[in-house]
C-alpha positions as CSV (number, residue, x, y, z in Angstrom):
1,X,0.0,-0.1,0.0
2,X,1.2,3.6,-0.5
3,X,1.0,5.9,1.5
4,X,-0.8,9.1,1.9
5,X,0.6,12.6,2.4
6,X,-1.3,13.3,6.3
7,X,-3.0,16.6,5.4
8,X,-6.4,14.8,3.7
9,X,-9.2,14.6,5.8
10,X,-9.6,11.3,4.3
11,X,-8.8,9.1,1.8
12,X,-12.0,7.5,0.2
13,X,-11.9,3.9,-1.7
14,X,-13.2,4.2,-5.7
15,X,-13.4,2.0,-8.3
16,X,-10.1,3.0,-10.1
17,X,-8.2,3.2,-6.4
18,X,-8.7,6.5,-4.2
19,X,-9.7,10.1,-3.6
20,X,-8.1,12.0,-1.5
21,X,-10.4,15.2,0.4
22,X,-9.7,17.8,1.4
23,X,-12.4,19.9,3.8
24,X,-11.8,23.4,4.3
25,X,-14.4,25.6,6.4
26,X,-17.0,23.5,6.3
27,X,-17.0,22.6,2.5
28,X,-15.7,20.3,0.0
29,X,-11.8,22.0,-1.3
30,X,-10.3,19.3,-2.4
31,X,-10.7,16.0,-4.2
32,X,-7.4,14.4,-5.3
33,X,-7.4,11.0,-7.4
34,X,-4.3,9.0,-5.4
35,X,-2.5,5.9,-6.7
36,X,-3.6,2.6,-6.8
37,X,-2.9,1.0,-3.9
38,X,-3.3,3.9,-2.0
39,X,-4.4,3.1,1.8
40,X,-7.8,4.8,2.9
41,X,-8.3,6.7,5.5
42,X,-11.6,7.0,7.2
43,X,-13.5,10.3,8.8
44,X,-15.9,10.4,10.8
45,X,-16.8,14.4,9.9
46,X,-20.5,14.8,8.4
47,X,-19.4,16.5,5.3
48,X,-17.2,13.3,4.3
49,X,-20.1,10.9,5.6
50,X,-21.6,12.9,2.8
51,X,-19.4,12.6,-0.1
52,X,-19.4,9.2,0.3
53,X,-23.1,8.9,-0.2
54,X,-22.6,11.3,-3.0
55,X,-20.0,9.0,-4.5
56,X,-21.5,6.0,-3.9
57,X,-25.1,7.0,-6.2
58,X,-22.6,8.9,-9.1
59,X,-21.1,5.3,-8.9
60,X,-24.2,3.5,-8.7
61,X,-25.4,5.8,-11.6
62,X,-23.9,8.5,-14.1
63,X,-26.0,10.7,-14.3
64,X,-26.6,11.2,-10.5
65,X,-25.9,15.3,-9.8
66,X,-24.5,16.6,-6.7
67,X,-25.5,18.6,-4.0
68,X,-22.0,19.4,-1.5
69,X,-21.0,22.8,-0.7
70,X,-18.0,23.3,-2.5
71,X,-15.1,25.8,-2.2
72,X,-12.7,25.7,-5.4
73,X,-10.7,27.8,-5.0
74,X,-9.7,29.6,-8.2
75,X,-9.4,32.9,-10.8
76,X,-12.0,34.3,-12.1
77,X,-11.6,32.5,-15.1
78,X,-11.2,29.2,-14.2
79,X,-14.0,29.9,-12.4
80,X,-15.8,30.0,-15.8
81,X,-14.2,26.8,-16.7
82,X,-14.9,24.9,-14.1
83,X,-19.0,26.4,-14.5
84,X,-18.7,25.0,-18.3
85,X,-17.8,21.4,-16.5
86,X,-20.8,21.6,-14.3
87,X,-22.8,21.9,-17.3
88,X,-21.9,19.2,-19.5
89,X,-24.5,16.6,-19.0
90,X,-23.4,12.3,-18.0
91,X,-22.3,11.0,-21.0
92,X,-21.4,13.4,-23.0
93,X,-18.2,15.3,-23.7
94,X,-17.0,18.5,-25.1
95,X,-13.8,19.8,-26.3
96,X,-11.2,22.0,-24.9
97,X,-12.1,23.7,-28.5
98,X,-16.2,24.0,-28.1
99,X,-15.4,25.2,-23.6
100,X,-12.9,27.9,-25.2
101,X,-15.0,29.2,-28.4
102,X,-18.3,29.4,-26.2
103,X,-15.9,31.6,-23.2
104,X,-14.1,33.6,-25.6
105,X,-10.4,32.2,-24.9
106,X,-8.4,29.4,-26.4
107,X,-8.1,25.8,-26.1
108,X,-4.6,25.8,-24.2
109,X,-6.2,28.4,-21.4
110,X,-9.1,25.8,-20.7
111,X,-7.2,22.9,-20.8
112,X,-4.7,24.5,-18.1
113,X,-7.7,25.5,-16.0
114,X,-9.6,21.9,-16.8
115,X,-6.0,20.7,-15.1
116,X,-6.3,22.6,-11.9
117,X,-9.9,21.4,-11.8
118,X,-9.6,21.2,-7.3
119,X,-13.2,19.2,-7.2
120,X,-12.7,16.2,-10.1
121,X,-15.9,13.9,-10.5
122,X,-18.3,16.7,-8.8
123,X,-17.0,19.0,-11.2
124,X,-16.4,16.9,-14.2
125,X,-13.5,17.6,-16.3
126,X,-13.3,13.6,-17.6
127,X,-16.0,15.3,-19.9
128,X,-13.0,17.2,-21.6
129,X,-12.0,15.9,-24.7
130,X,-9.6,16.8,-27.6
131,X,-11.1,18.0,-30.9
132,X,-10.5,14.7,-32.7
133,X,-12.3,13.0,-30.0
134,X,-9.2,11.4,-28.5
135,X,-9.3,11.2,-24.3
136,X,-6.5,14.5,-24.0
137,X,-4.9,15.0,-21.3
138,X,-6.1,14.5,-17.1
139,X,-4.7,15.9,-14.3
140,X,-1.6,17.2,-16.7
141,X,-0.6,14.1,-17.9
142,X,-1.1,12.4,-21.0
143,X,-0.3,8.5,-19.8
144,X,-0.2,6.8,-16.8
145,X,-2.9,5.5,-13.9
146,X,-4.7,9.4,-14.8
147,X,-5.3,8.0,-18.0
148,X,-6.9,4.7,-16.7
149,X,-9.2,6.7,-14.1
150,X,-10.4,9.3,-17.2
151,X,-11.3,5.7,-19.1
152,X,-12.7,4.0,-16.0
153,X,-14.4,6.8,-15.5
154,X,-16.0,8.1,-19.7
155,X,-16.9,3.7,-19.5
156,X,-18.6,4.5,-16.6
157,X,-21.7,7.2,-18.1
158,X,-21.2,5.0,-21.3
159,X,-18.8,7.5,-23.4
160,X,-16.4,4.7,-24.0
């Protein structure tokens, strides 16, 4: 088992590995995909318990809409991009370019903001793909377990 950083509020098991959870001011501040083999760490905080139920509902039904208090900290541009991600329905994708055109921006800038998403799954950055239909990046990477997670999430939502 991999030893996780000590600053997580909890580490939750997921079908593809684990999720590091950080709670900030009574809100969900960060979800981080952790490498396979990372050991879970339980928490009795009500918000973590609620997140566990919400994630279980999503894993049972990819159309589940999350209802959690969020604290996604970022620049105004990043906030715009993350809001655009929330408008992509489960089972659908958008390209970086489509989001960029809608926001009057550039695909690379959108890609950076998507990669910096502090709340993946809840803010569904996995639904953003390259213009040619390929996966594109995920977690600022095009290889390794991050791509495996993106594939898992898109298969779960019946996109792949």
